[in-house]
C-alpha positions as CSV (number, residue, x, y, z in Angstrom):
1,M,-76.6,112.3,-23.3
2,G,-78.3,109.7,-25.6
3,I,-77.5,106.0,-26.1
4,N,-75.9,105.2,-29.5
5,L,-78.3,102.6,-30.8
6,T,-75.9,101.7,-33.6
7,N,-74.3,99.3,-31.2
8,F,-77.5,97.4,-31.0
9,L,-78.1,97.2,-34.7
10,S,-75.0,95.4,-35.9
11,S,-76.5,92.0,-35.1
12,K,-79.8,90.2,-35.9
13,S,-79.5,87.6,-33.1
14,K,-82.8,86.1,-32.2
15,N,-81.6,85.2,-28.7
16,T,-83.8,87.0,-26.2
17,K,-82.6,85.5,-22.9
18,M,-81.5,87.7,-20.0
19,I,-82.3,91.0,-21.7
20,D,-83.4,92.7,-18.6
21,F,-81.0,95.4,-17.3
22,Q,-80.5,96.5,-13.8
23,D,-80.5,100.2,-13.2
24,L,-77.0,101.1,-12.1
25,D,-76.9,104.7,-10.8
26,H,-74.3,106.9,-9.1
27,L,-71.2,105.4,-7.4
28,D,-69.1,107.9,-5.5
29,G,-65.5,108.4,-6.7
30,L,-66.1,107.3,-10.3
31,S,-66.8,109.2,-13.4
32,I,-67.6,107.7,-16.9
33,S,-67.3,109.3,-20.3
34,V,-67.9,107.7,-23.7
35,V,-67.2,108.9,-27.3
36,S,-67.0,107.7,-30.8
37,A,-63.4,107.8,-32.0
38,N,-64.6,106.4,-35.4
39,L,-62.8,103.1,-34.9
40,Y,-65.6,101.4,-36.9
41,K,-67.1,102.5,-40.2
42,D,-70.0,104.2,-38.4
43,N,-70.3,106.6,-35.5
44,R,-71.0,104.1,-32.8
45,D,-69.5,104.7,-29.4
46,D,-66.2,102.9,-29.2
47,L,-64.0,104.6,-26.6
48,T,-64.7,104.8,-22.9
49,M,-62.9,106.4,-19.9
50,F,-63.4,105.5,-16.3
51,Y,-61.9,108.2,-14.1
52,F,-61.3,107.9,-10.4
53,R,-60.9,111.4,-9.1
54,G,-59.4,110.3,-5.7
55,G,-57.6,107.3,-7.1
56,A,-58.9,103.7,-6.7
57,N,-57.5,100.6,-5.2
58,Y,-57.6,97.7,-7.7
59,S,-56.7,94.2,-8.6
60,S,-56.7,92.4,-12.0
61,I,-56.7,88.9,-13.4
62,Y,-55.5,88.5,-17.0
63,T,-55.6,85.8,-19.7
64,Q,-53.4,82.7,-19.3
65,S,-52.7,82.7,-23.0
66,K,-49.0,82.7,-23.9
67,I,-49.7,85.4,-26.5
68,V,-51.1,88.6,-24.9
69,S,-52.1,92.0,-26.1
70,E,-49.9,95.1,-25.6
71,N,-52.4,96.6,-23.2
72,I,-52.1,93.7,-20.9
73,K,-48.3,93.9,-21.0
74,W,-48.6,97.7,-20.3
75,N,-51.0,97.1,-17.3
76,I,-48.8,94.4,-15.8
77,N,-45.7,96.6,-16.1
78,Q,-47.2,99.6,-14.3
79,R,-48.1,98.2,-10.8
80,P,-49.2,101.5,-9.2
81,Q,-50.7,101.7,-5.8
82,K,-53.8,103.4,-7.2
83,I,-55.5,103.7,-10.6
84,F,-56.8,107.1,-11.8
85,S,-58.1,106.1,-15.2
86,L,-59.1,103.0,-17.2
87,I,-59.4,103.6,-20.9
88,V,-61.2,100.9,-23.0
89,N,-61.3,100.8,-26.8
90,T,-63.1,98.4,-29.0
91,R,-62.5,97.3,-32.7
92,N,-58.8,96.7,-32.2
93,A,-57.2,94.1,-29.8
94,N,-53.7,95.8,-29.8
95,T,-52.3,92.3,-30.2
96,F,-49.3,91.5,-32.5
97,T,-48.8,95.2,-32.9
98,G,-45.4,95.2,-31.2
99,K,-43.5,98.4,-30.4
100,Q,-46.1,100.5,-32.2
101,G,-48.9,99.2,-30.0
102,Y,-47.1,99.5,-26.8
103,E,-45.6,102.9,-27.5
104,S,-49.0,104.2,-28.5
105,L,-50.3,103.3,-25.1
106,K,-47.5,105.2,-23.4
107,K,-48.2,108.3,-25.5
108,I,-51.9,108.1,-24.7
109,A,-51.2,107.6,-21.0
110,D,-48.9,110.6,-21.0
111,L,-51.5,112.8,-22.5
112,T,-54.2,111.4,-20.2
113,A,-52.2,112.0,-17.1
114,K,-51.3,115.5,-18.1
115,Q,-54.9,116.5,-18.8
116,L,-56.2,114.8,-15.7
117,N,-53.7,116.7,-13.7
118,N,-55.1,119.9,-15.1
119,K,-58.6,118.7,-14.2
120,Q,-57.4,117.9,-10.7
121,Q,-56.1,121.5,-10.4
122,E,-59.4,122.9,-11.6
123,D,-61.8,120.7,-9.6
124,E,-60.1,119.5,-6.4
125,E,-59.3,121.3,-3.1
126,S,-56.4,118.9,-2.7
127,P,-55.2,118.0,-6.2
128,K,-53.7,114.5,-6.6
129,K,-50.6,114.0,-8.7
130,I,-51.4,111.6,-11.6
131,S,-48.6,109.9,-13.5
132,T,-48.5,107.8,-16.6
133,K,-48.4,104.6,-14.5
134,N,-51.7,105.4,-13.0
135,I,-53.4,104.9,-16.3
136,I,-54.4,101.4,-17.5
137,F,-56.1,100.1,-20.7
138,G,-58.6,97.5,-22.0
139,C,-58.5,96.6,-25.6
140,T,-60.8,94.3,-27.6
141,G,-61.3,93.6,-31.3
142,T,-59.3,92.2,-34.2
143,I,-55.9,90.8,-33.6
144,G,-52.9,91.9,-35.8
145,E,-54.2,95.2,-37.1
146,T,-52.2,98.4,-36.5
147,F,-53.4,100.1,-33.3
148,P,-55.4,103.2,-34.2
149,Y,-53.2,105.5,-32.1
150,E,-54.1,108.8,-33.8
151,K,-57.9,108.4,-33.5
152,I,-57.7,107.5,-29.8
153,Y,-55.1,110.1,-28.9
154,K,-57.0,113.0,-30.4
155,N,-60.2,111.9,-28.5
156,I,-58.6,112.0,-25.0
157,P,-59.4,115.7,-24.6
158,N,-63.0,114.9,-25.7
159,L,-63.3,112.2,-23.1
160,I,-62.0,114.4,-20.3
161,N,-64.3,117.3,-21.4
162,K,-67.3,114.9,-21.0
163,I,-66.4,113.9,-17.5
164,R,-69.3,114.4,-15.1
165,Y,-69.2,113.6,-11.4
166,T,-72.6,112.0,-11.2
167,Q,-73.6,108.9,-13.2
168,N,-77.0,107.5,-14.1
169,K,-78.3,104.4,-15.8
170,F,-77.9,106.0,-19.3
171,I,-74.2,106.6,-18.9
172,W,-73.7,103.1,-17.5
173,M,-75.6,101.7,-20.5
174,K,-73.5,103.8,-22.9
175,S,-70.3,102.5,-21.4
176,A,-71.5,98.9,-21.6
177,L,-72.6,99.4,-25.2
178,A,-69.3,101.1,-26.1
179,I,-67.1,98.1,-25.2
180,M,-69.1,95.6,-27.3
181,T,-67.7,93.9,-30.4
182,T,-69.9,91.0,-31.7
183,D,-72.1,91.2,-28.6
184,T,-75.7,91.9,-29.3
185,K,-76.5,93.1,-25.8
186,P,-74.8,95.1,-23.1
187,K,-73.9,93.3,-19.9
188,L,-74.6,95.1,-16.6
189,A,-75.1,93.8,-13.0
190,M,-75.3,95.3,-9.5
191,E,-75.6,94.4,-5.9
192,E,-75.9,96.4,-2.7
193,C,-74.6,94.8,0.5
194,Q,-72.9,95.7,3.8
195,I,-69.4,95.6,5.2
196,G,-70.0,95.7,9.0
197,S,-72.7,98.3,9.5
198,E,-72.0,100.3,6.3
199,K,-73.9,99.9,3.0
200,V,-71.8,99.6,-0.1
201,K,-72.4,99.2,-3.8
202,I,-70.9,96.7,-6.3
203,Y,-71.5,97.6,-10.0
204,G,-70.2,95.7,-13.0
205,I,-70.1,95.7,-16.7
206,A,-68.6,93.2,-19.1
207,K,-68.3,92.3,-22.8
208,G,-67.9,89.0,-24.6
209,S,-69.7,86.9,-27.1
210,G,-67.1,84.9,-29.0
211,M,-63.6,83.6,-28.3
212,I,-64.9,82.7,-24.8
213,Y,-63.1,80.2,-22.7
214,P,-61.4,82.3,-20.0
215,N,-58.5,81.2,-18.0
216,M,-58.3,84.2,-16.0
217,A,-62.5,85.2,-23.8
218,T,-62.7,88.0,-25.6
219,T,-63.8,88.9,-22.1
220,L,-63.5,92.2,-20.5
221,V,-64.9,92.5,-16.9
222,Y,-64.9,95.7,-14.8
223,I,-66.2,95.7,-11.3
224,F,-66.6,98.9,-9.3
225,T,-67.3,99.4,-5.6
226,D,-67.4,102.4,-3.3
227,A,-66.1,100.3,-0.4
228,T,-62.8,100.9,1.3
229,L,-60.7,97.8,0.6
230,S,-57.0,97.3,0.0
231,N,-55.4,96.0,-3.2
232,D,-54.5,92.8,-1.4
233,I,-58.1,92.1,-0.2
234,L,-59.5,93.0,-3.6
235,G,-57.1,90.6,-5.3
236,K,-57.9,87.7,-3.0
237,L,-61.7,88.3,-3.4
238,L,-61.4,88.5,-7.2
239,K,-59.3,85.4,-7.5
240,K,-61.6,83.4,-5.2
241,N,-64.8,84.4,-7.1
242,I,-63.5,84.1,-10.6
243,S,-63.2,80.3,-10.3
244,N,-66.9,79.5,-10.4
245,T,-68.0,82.5,-12.5
246,F,-65.8,83.6,-15.4
247,N,-63.7,80.5,-15.2
248,A,-66.8,78.4,-15.4
249,I,-68.0,79.6,-18.9
250,S,-67.2,78.6,-22.4
251,C,-68.9,79.7,-25.7
252,D,-66.5,78.2,-28.2
253,G,-63.5,76.8,-26.3
254,D,-61.1,79.6,-27.4
255,T,-59.2,81.8,-25.0
256,S,-58.5,85.3,-26.0
257,T,-55.2,87.2,-25.9
258,N,-57.0,90.1,-24.2
259,D,-59.0,88.6,-21.3
260,M,-59.1,91.0,-18.4
261,A,-61.1,91.2,-15.1
262,T,-60.4,94.1,-12.9
263,I,-62.1,95.3,-9.6
264,F,-61.8,98.9,-8.5
265,A,-62.5,100.3,-5.0
266,T,-63.0,104.1,-4.7
267,N,-62.7,104.0,-0.9
268,E,-65.6,106.5,-0.5
269,V,-67.5,104.5,2.1
270,N,-65.9,104.6,5.5
271,N,-66.5,100.9,6.3
272,S,-64.5,99.1,9.0
273,S,-61.1,97.9,8.0
274,V,-60.8,94.4,6.5
275,K,-57.6,92.5,7.1
276,S,-58.6,89.1,5.9
277,I,-61.2,87.7,3.5
278,N,-62.1,85.2,6.2
279,E,-63.5,87.9,8.5
280,N,-67.3,87.7,9.1
281,K,-67.7,91.4,8.2
282,I,-66.6,90.7,4.5
283,K,-68.8,87.6,3.9
284,N,-71.8,89.6,2.7
285,F,-69.6,91.5,0.3
286,D,-67.9,88.3,-0.8
287,K,-71.3,86.7,-1.7
288,S,-72.5,89.8,-3.5
289,L,-69.4,90.0,-5.5
290,N,-69.9,86.4,-6.6
291,N,-73.5,87.3,-7.6
292,V,-72.4,90.2,-9.8
293,L,-69.6,88.1,-11.5
294,L,-71.9,85.1,-12.1
295,N,-74.7,87.4,-13.4
296,L,-72.3,88.9,-15.9
297,A,-70.7,85.6,-16.8
298,K,-74.1,84.1,-17.6
299,R,-75.0,87.1,-19.7
300,I,-72.0,86.5,-21.8
301,V,-72.9,82.9,-22.4
302,S,-76.5,83.8,-23.1
303,D,-75.3,86.3,-25.7
304,G,-72.8,83.9,-27.2
305,E,-72.3,84.3,-30.9
306,G,-75.3,82.8,-32.7
307,A,-76.6,81.2,-29.4
308,S,-80.2,79.9,-29.3
309,K,-79.8,77.8,-26.1
310,F,-78.3,78.5,-22.7
311,I,-76.7,75.3,-21.3
312,T,-75.9,74.5,-17.6
313,I,-73.7,71.5,-17.0
314,N,-73.7,70.2,-13.4
315,V,-71.1,67.5,-12.7
316,S,-71.2,66.1,-9.2
317,K,-69.9,63.3,-6.9
318,C,-66.4,63.5,-8.3
319,K,-63.1,62.7,-6.6
320,N,-62.1,66.4,-6.7
321,E,-63.2,69.6,-8.2
322,I,-60.5,69.4,-10.9
323,D,-62.0,66.1,-12.2
324,A,-65.5,67.7,-12.2
325,K,-64.2,70.7,-14.1
326,K,-62.5,68.6,-16.7
327,I,-65.7,66.6,-17.3
328,A,-67.9,69.7,-17.4
329,F,-65.8,71.5,-19.9
330,S,-65.3,68.3,-22.0
331,I,-69.1,68.5,-22.5
332,A,-69.3,72.3,-22.8
333,N,-66.6,72.4,-25.5
334,S,-67.8,69.5,-27.6
335,P,-69.0,70.6,-31.0
336,L,-71.0,67.4,-31.2
337,V,-72.8,68.1,-28.0
338,K,-73.4,71.7,-28.8
339,T,-74.7,71.0,-32.3
340,A,-77.0,68.3,-30.9
341,V,-78.5,70.8,-28.5
342,S,-78.9,73.3,-31.3
343,G,-80.7,70.7,-33.3
344,E,-82.9,69.9,-30.3
345,D,-81.7,66.3,-30.6
346,P,-81.6,64.3,-27.2
347,N,-78.5,62.5,-28.3
348,W,-77.2,61.5,-24.9
349,G,-74.6,59.3,-26.5
350,R,-72.6,62.5,-27.2
351,I,-72.7,63.3,-23.5
352,V,-71.3,59.8,-22.7
353,M,-68.6,60.4,-25.3
354,A,-67.6,63.7,-23.8
355,I,-67.5,62.2,-20.3
356,G,-65.3,59.3,-21.4
357,K,-62.7,61.4,-23.3
358,A,-62.3,63.9,-20.4
359,G,-59.8,61.7,-18.5
360,P,-60.9,61.4,-14.9
361,K,-62.0,58.0,-13.5
362,I,-65.7,57.2,-13.7
363,N,-67.7,54.7,-11.7
364,L,-69.5,53.1,-14.7
365,N,-71.7,51.0,-12.4
366,K,-73.3,54.1,-10.9
367,L,-73.0,56.7,-13.6
368,S,-76.1,58.9,-13.8
369,I,-77.2,61.4,-16.5
370,K,-80.2,63.6,-16.5
371,F,-81.5,66.2,-18.9
372,G,-83.3,68.5,-16.5
373,N,-85.3,66.1,-14.3
374,I,-85.5,63.5,-17.0
375,I,-83.5,60.4,-16.0
376,I,-81.6,59.0,-18.9
377,L,-78.8,56.8,-17.4
378,E,-79.1,55.4,-13.9
379,A,-76.7,53.0,-12.3
380,G,-74.7,53.0,-15.5
381,K,-77.7,51.8,-17.6
382,L,-80.4,53.3,-19.7
383,H,-83.3,54.1,-17.4
384,Q,-86.1,51.6,-17.9
385,G,-88.6,54.5,-18.0
386,Y,-86.7,56.6,-20.5
387,D,-89.0,58.4,-23.0
388,E,-87.3,59.7,-26.1
389,K,-90.3,61.9,-27.1
390,Q,-90.4,63.5,-23.6
391,T,-86.7,64.3,-23.8
392,A,-87.0,65.7,-27.3
393,N,-89.7,68.0,-26.1
394,Y,-87.4,69.1,-23.3
395,M,-84.7,70.0,-25.8
396,K,-87.0,72.5,-27.5
397,G,-86.6,74.9,-24.5
398,G,-84.2,77.8,-24.4
399,D,-82.5,76.7,-21.1
400,I,-81.0,73.2,-21.1
401,E,-79.6,71.6,-17.9
402,I,-77.4,68.5,-18.0
403,N,-76.9,66.8,-14.7
404,I,-74.2,64.2,-14.3
405,E,-73.2,62.1,-11.2
406,I,-69.8,60.4,-11.5
407,F,-69.8,58.5,-8.1
408,T,-66.0,58.7,-7.3
409,G,-66.3,61.3,-4.5
410,K,-68.2,64.3,-3.2
411,K,-66.9,67.3,-5.2
412,N,-68.7,69.1,-8.0
413,F,-68.4,71.8,-10.6
414,T,-70.9,73.7,-12.8
415,A,-70.0,75.0,-16.2
416,Y,-72.1,77.2,-18.5
417,T,-72.1,77.2,-22.3
418,M,-74.3,77.7,-25.4
419,D,-75.2,75.7,-28.5
420,L,-73.4,75.9,-31.8
421,T,-75.5,77.2,-34.6
422,N,-75.1,78.1,-38.3
423,K,-75.2,81.7,-37.1
424,Y,-71.9,81.3,-35.2
425,I,-70.3,80.3,-38.5
426,E,-71.9,83.3,-40.3
427,I,-70.7,85.8,-37.6
428,N,-67.1,84.5,-37.5
429,S,-66.7,84.1,-41.3
430,D,-67.8,87.7,-41.7
431,Y,-66.2,89.1,-38.6
432,R,-63.7,91.6,-40.0
433,S,-66.0,93.1,-42.6
């Protein structure tokens, strides 16, 4: 089963950061199949099925946009105890498709459930009964175009025929490639940890490059674990760990109609029961889940449309985390800041502007700004040893860190973003072609 390199060739991004890929391998209870449904004008992979033969516990977080895709409406309306299949298509967002988009998902789910029931009868000693509500969807792509129901519907049998009960790094790579739109690189991450005395795996894939400012962009995030965890525990862990990972990134300040982060537990590892996320036995898993989510979130920013710089914004010593977050994103979403970074211009005045417009109170007599370890402002004044040439040289690097101290309290927040280049305009002015 080869990798469809067409997915790689649609972009000429020069960004080379974070191109290393972890070798995800087999995870019990999960099967993955990938096909080309010809949703694009070429034969790239564009349709993926994740199949949980025993059913998976799960929890999702969705976009906070007031306009949402039909697949998110579908997913929210189902609310089953277990999920048996997640189907993800690219090229079409299934947003502003109305009844046609929603009813298409129902027909696809009906067919999927029927055929997976047949597969259960063929392969399982104790077949499970799969219903339409056990199928959920992820969609990404262009908003407002008719949902390509026929192409997807006729490829469901093909997806099910390709189901294999053992994965390897190639099928994981294929699935990560298949969900990409303007991405130039697949996003994969993994951790192994323990719950009590039992070793468990946490695997994740994601997509996203533009329309990235999640309030959970076009961000899809899927996390898989073989641990035994309830829907309630999964939900609490996901909500806790989204705040400083996927809700800490911005590429362009735009929140998608399709943002979706879902964690699935196949319950294949017989770990000790977890009743609360505050128990000691779950702390290692909690930390590892955060690592996977942050790894994927950073990969999305690094692969932001047209990005040439990865920017970390640390805001500290604030009255509360809300204030720190407002200031961090005021900087991260500023076109003036982002273009200055792109032009390798140490224009710290734009940072001052973004701090001032954010809203929270600032102790101007103590305000501190650093680019990396270079002190620019100290005690509210330009540092006497500030060297413009040294700072300009720092700006030539691929990883830029902006450190700010507000001195109104003890709370902090870190946001991640990228610069704004001419390439971003080229990509988005030519997106639908």
